[in-house]
C-alpha positions in Angstrom: -19.9 -38.0 8.8 -21.9 -38.7 5.3 -23.1 -35.1 5.2 -19.9 -33.7 6.0 -18.4 -35.4 3.2 -21.2 -34.4 0.7 -20.4 -30.9 2.1 -16.7 -31.1 1.8 -17.1 -32.5 -1.8 -19.2 -29.7 -2.8 -16.7 -27.1 -1.4 -14.1 -28.4 -3.8 -16.3 -28.2 -6.9 -17.2 -25.3 -6.4 -13.7 -23.8 -6.0 -12.3 -26.1 -8.9 -15.0 -24.4 -10.9 -14.1 -20.8 -9.3 -10.5 -21.1 -9.4 -9.2 -22.6 -12.5 -5.8 -21.4 -12.1 -5.4 -23.8 -9.1 -3.8 -27.3 -9.5 -3.6 -30.1 -7.0 0.2 -29.6 -7.0 -0.7 -26.0 -5.5 -1.9 -27.6 -2.4 1.3 -28.1 -1.0 2.5 -24.7 -1.4 -0.7 -23.1 0.3 -0.3 -25.5 3.1 3.5 -24.1 3.5 1.6 -20.7 3.2 -0.8 -21.1 6.1 1.7 -22.8 8.3 3.9 -19.5 8.0 1.3 -17.5 8.9 0.1 -19.6 11.9 3.4 -19.7 13.2 3.9 -15.8 12.9 0.4 -14.8 14.5 -1.1 -16.6 17.5 -5.0 -16.7 17.3 -5.5 -14.8 20.9 -3.0 -12.0 19.3 -3.1 -9.1 16.9 -2.5 -10.7 13.6 -3.0 -10.3 10.0 -5.1 -10.8 7.0 -3.3 -12.9 4.1 -4.8 -13.2 0.3 -2.8 -14.4 -2.9 -4.7 -14.3 -5.9 -3.3 -16.3 -9.3 -4.4 -15.3 -12.5 -8.0 -14.1 -12.3 -8.4 -16.7 -8.9 -8.2 -16.2 -5.0 -6.8 -19.1 -4.1 -5.8 -18.2 -0.5 -7.7 -16.0 1.8 -7.3 -16.4 5.6 -7.0 -14.0 8.8 -5.2 -15.0 11.8 -5.5 -13.3 15.1 -7.4 -10.5 16.2 -8.5 -7.4 14.3 -9.9 -5.2 17.3 -8.5 -6.7 20.8 -11.1 -4.8 23.2 -14.3 -6.4 21.1 -12.1 -9.8 20.1 -13.0 -9.0 16.6 -11.2 -11.7 14.6 -9.5 -10.9 11.4 -10.7 -11.9 8.2 -10.9 -10.9 4.5 -12.8 -8.0 5.1 -11.2 -6.3 8.1 -9.9 -2.7 7.1 -6.5 -1.8 7.9 -4.5 1.5 7.7 -2.3 0.6 4.3 0.0 3.5 5.0 2.8 4.2 2.4 0.9 1.6 0.4 -1.6 4.2 -0.2 1.1 6.2 -2.4 0.2 4.0 -5.4 -3.5 5.2 -5.4 -1.9 8.7 -5.5 0.3 8.1 -8.3 -2.2 6.7 -10.4 -4.8 9.7 -10.0 -1.5 11.9 -10.8 -1.1 9.4 -14.0 -4.9 9.9 -14.8 -4.8 13.5 -14.7 -1.7 13.3 -16.8 -3.4 11.2 -19.6 -6.4 13.5 -19.7 -4.1 16.5 -20.0 -4.7 18.5 -17.0 -1.2 18.3 -15.9 1.9 17.0 -16.9 4.8 15.0 -15.1 7.0 17.1 -16.2 5.0 20.3 -14.6 7.2 22.2 -12.0 6.0 22.2 -8.3 6.3 26.0 -8.4 3.4 25.9 -11.1 1.2 24.0 -8.6 2.3 26.1 -5.6 3.0 29.7 -6.8 3.3 30.6 -3.2 6.4 28.4 -2.4 9.3 31.0 -2.1 12.5 29.1 -3.2 13.6 29.1 -7.0 14.9 25.8 -6.9 11.4 24.5 -6.9 11.1 25.2 -10.4 13.4 22.1 -11.0 11.3 20.0 -9.0 8.8 18.1 -11.1 6.0 16.2 -10.7 8.1 13.2 -11.9 10.9 13.7 -9.2 7.9 13.8 -6.4 6.4 10.3 -7.5 9.9 8.7 -7.6 11.6 10.0 -4.5 14.2 11.9 -6.1 13.1 15.4 -5.5 15.7 16.5 -2.5 13.1 17.8 -0.7 14.1 17.4 3.2 11.6 16.1 5.7 11.8 19.1 7.3 8.1 19.0 9.5 8.5 20.4 13.1 7.8 17.4 15.4 8.2 19.6 18.8 4.3 20.1 18.6 2.7 16.9 19.9 -0.9 17.9 18.7 0.5 19.1 15.5 2.0 16.0 14.4 -0.8 13.5 15.5 -2.9 15.7 13.9 -2.0 17.3 10.9 -3.6 17.1 7.7 -1.4 17.3 4.2 -1.6 20.8 3.9 -0.8 21.0 7.4 2.1 18.5 7.1 3.8 20.2 4.0 3.2 23.6 5.1 6.9 24.1 5.8 8.0 24.1 2.2 6.6 27.4 1.5 10.1 28.8 3.4 12.4 25.5 2.7 15.8 27.0 1.8 17.8 24.1 0.5 17.9 21.0 -0.7 19.2 17.8 0.6 20.4 17.1 -3.4 20.2 18.0 -6.9 16.8 16.9 -7.9 17.0 13.5 -9.9 20.6 12.6 -8.9 19.9 10.3 -6.0 16.8 8.3 -4.0 15.4 9.5 -0.5 12.1 8.3 0.5 10.3 10.8 1.7 6.2 11.4 2.6 5.7 15.2 2.2 6.6 15.0 -1.3 3.4 12.8 -1.7 1.5 15.0 0.5 2.0 17.3 -2.3 0.1 15.5 -4.6 -3.4 16.0 -2.3 -3.4 19.6 -3.4 -2.3 19.1 -7.3 -5.1 16.2 -7.8 -7.7 18.6 -6.2 -6.2 21.8 -8.3 -5.9 19.8 -11.6 -9.3 18.1 -11.3 -10.9 20.7 -9.9 -12.8 18.3 -7.1 -11.8 17.6 -3.6 -9.3 15.0 -2.9 -11.3 12.6 -1.2 -14.5 13.1 -4.0 -11.9 12.4 -6.8 -10.3 9.6 -5.3 -14.0 7.9 -4.3 -15.2 8.6 -7.8 -12.5 8.1 -10.2 -10.6 5.5 -8.3 -12.5 3.8 -5.9 -15.5 3.5 -7.4 -14.3 2.3 -10.8 -11.9 -0.6 -9.0 -14.8 -1.8 -7.2 -13.5 -0.6 -3.8 -16.8 0.3 -2.7 -16.0 0.7 1.1 -12.3 1.9 0.9 -11.7 5.4 2.5 -9.1 7.6 3.9 -8.7 8.1 7.7 -10.4 11.3 9.4 -10.5 11.4 12.8 -14.5 11.1 13.2 -15.4 8.9 10.5 -16.9 5.1 11.0 -14.5 3.3 9.0 -16.0 -0.3 8.6 -14.7 -3.4 9.4 -12.2 -1.1 11.2 -8.7 -2.9 13.0 -6.5 -0.9 15.3 -2.9 -0.9 15.5 -1.0 -2.5 18.2 2.4 -2.4 20.3 3.0 -4.9 22.7 3.8 -3.8 26.3 6.1 -6.1 27.5 6.0 -4.9 31.3 2.4 -4.8 31.3 2.0 -8.3 29.1 -0.8 -6.7 26.9 -1.1 -5.1 23.6 -1.7 -1.3 23.7 -3.5 0.6 20.9 -1.0 2.2 18.7 -2.5 4.2 15.5 -4.4 7.6 15.7 -3.6 9.8 18.7 -0.7 7.5 19.5 1.5 7.6 16.4 2.8 11.0 14.0 0.9 11.7 10.9 -2.0 9.4 10.6 -4.5 12.0 9.6 -2.3 12.9 6.0 -4.1 11.1 3.1 -2.0 11.0 -0.3 0.9 9.7 1.3 -0.5 6.9 3.5 -4.1 7.5 4.9 -5.9 4.6 3.4 -8.0 1.9 5.1 -8.8 -1.1 2.8 -9.2 -4.8 3.0 -7.2 -7.7 1.3 -10.3 -8.5 -0.3 -10.8 -4.9 -2.0 -7.3 -4.7 -2.5 -7.6 -7.5 -5.0 -10.0 -5.5 -7.0 -7.7 -2.6 -7.3 -5.3 -5.4 -9.0 -8.0 -6.5 -11.5 -8.4 -2.6 -12.3 -4.9 -2.3 -13.0 -4.6 -5.4 -14.8 -7.3 -4.6 -17.1 -6.3 -1.0 -17.5 -9.7 0.5 -16.4 -8.0 3.2 -14.9 -4.7 4.3 -16.8 -3.3 2.9 -20.0 -1.0 -0.2 -19.9 1.4 2.3 -21.6 1.8 4.6 -18.5 1.2 1.6 -15.8 4.4 0.0 -17.2 6.1 3.6 -16.9 5.0 3.5 -13.3 6.6 0.1 -12.8 9.6 1.1 -14.6 12.7 1.8 -12.5 13.6 5.4 -12.1 16.4 5.4 -9.8 18.2 2.6 -7.8 18.0 2.1 -4.2 21.2 1.8 -2.6 20.7 0.2 0.8 17.9 -2.7 -0.6 19.5 -4.9 -3.0 18.1 -5.6 -6.6 15.2 -3.1 -5.6 14.6 0.5 -7.6 12.0 2.9 -7.6 9.0 4.0 -10.2 6.4 6.1 -9.9 4.6 4.9 -6.4 6.3 1.5 -6.2 8.9 0.0 -5.8 10.6 -2.6 -8.3 12.3 -5.7 -7.3 14.7 -7.6 -10.0 16.1 -10.6 -8.0 18.1 -13.1 -9.6 16.2 -16.4 -10.6 12.9 -14.4 -10.1 11.0 -12.4 -12.4 10.6 -8.8 -11.7 8.3 -8.2 -8.8 6.5 -4.6 -8.5 5.8 -4.1 -4.7 5.0 -1.7 -1.7 5.4 -1.5 2.0 3.8 0.5 4.6 3.9 1.1 8.3 2.3 3.1 10.7 1.6 2.6 14.3 1.4 -0.8 14.6 0.3 -1.3 11.0 3.0 -3.5 8.8 1.7 -4.2 5.5 2.8 -5.8 2.4 1.5 -5.6 -1.2 3.6 -7.6 -3.7 2.7 -8.3 -7.3 4.5 -10.2 -10.1 2.8 -8.4 -13.1 4.2 -10.9 -15.8 3.0 -14.1 -13.8 -0.2 -12.3 -12.9 0.4 -13.2 -9.0 -0.7 -10.7 -6.5 0.1 -11.5 -2.5 -1.0 -9.4 0.3 -0.4 -9.5 4.0 -1.7 -6.7 5.8 -1.1 -6.9 9.8 -1.7 -4.7 12.6 0.9 -5.4 14.7 4.7 -4.4 13.5 7.1 -6.9 15.7 7.5 -9.2 12.8 10.4 -9.3 9.9 8.1 -8.4 7.2 10.9 -8.4 4.6 11.9 -12.3 5.9 8.1 -13.3 5.5 8.0 -11.9 1.8 11.0 -13.5 1.1 10.0 -17.1 2.6 6.6 -16.5 0.3 9.1 -15.8 -2.9 10.7 -18.9 -2.3 7.1 -21.3 -1.5 6.0 -19.8 -4.9 9.4 -20.4 -6.5 9.5 -23.9 -5.6 5.9 -24.3 -6.6 6.5 -23.5 -10.1 4.7 -20.2 -9.9 7.4 -18.1 -10.7 9.2 -20.1 -13.7 
């Protein structure tokens, strides 16, 4: 017992030295966070990885449940999830980086980068419209071919645009969340940089951010510490794998193909905070509302991020991600230097309610005052 007491004391001292932003008053909040996620994710089922960074310190990191039901691999902070549409912010930063280098302009038309696209209305759709989901481009991808929807790459996925003959609305006048418009950025990044997409993201984004193992999905690629997405079969009373091969458009990258962990995503947060990748001015522009979202209260969209301006709370910049069994949330309070992540490999939980409960815990703890 004495040895355990000594070890616990040493652990507390190490945590205090590494986490100067955590105070005794935070203990209650973190216990509430742990209790919340334990209630959501039983230990013998697919679950979630949770991380909270306050200031420069990770003050909470915990895994709940199972990453791979075949091998019963437990979830921890190193487990890789498909973060689905949370990937969009990485593509947005790459585009902004190239704009800062003068290799493209956010005011460039789509027609400039895709001269083979026939319709003249692509002359008035700009990269800004693509980034903010205000292009008016419809998602008219052919979903009748099962092989196509499960294996299509970015270029194959947006190929229908070449013969598109109408828009859903005049560019810039409305909001409609659209994956193919971000898939266009795959090719824009390649053309503007002269470097293959994966190599550009590896060398210019991930390596500089300390995301050493983060990678985009490919069918035959070995992904480190990989989790699988799952869907519960109530009749058979079991969890079935629900990711590549079972769900659509898993092989596209610029809009949603990134695999990473909560721990590596925390390194991304640090890179953004320190303006290692793009200037503070450009980052603030990306985090500024471009269009209101009618069906999500207090929420608008910037360039690759949702912006929530909820009464009584500071501005929150966040994104969600859904594909197959993966359900992802990445929220940031830039003014307060708070990041919180919960990456799940099951999609049957109320993510928005969970985020709201976390926000209230943080508010009560005084973190958001």
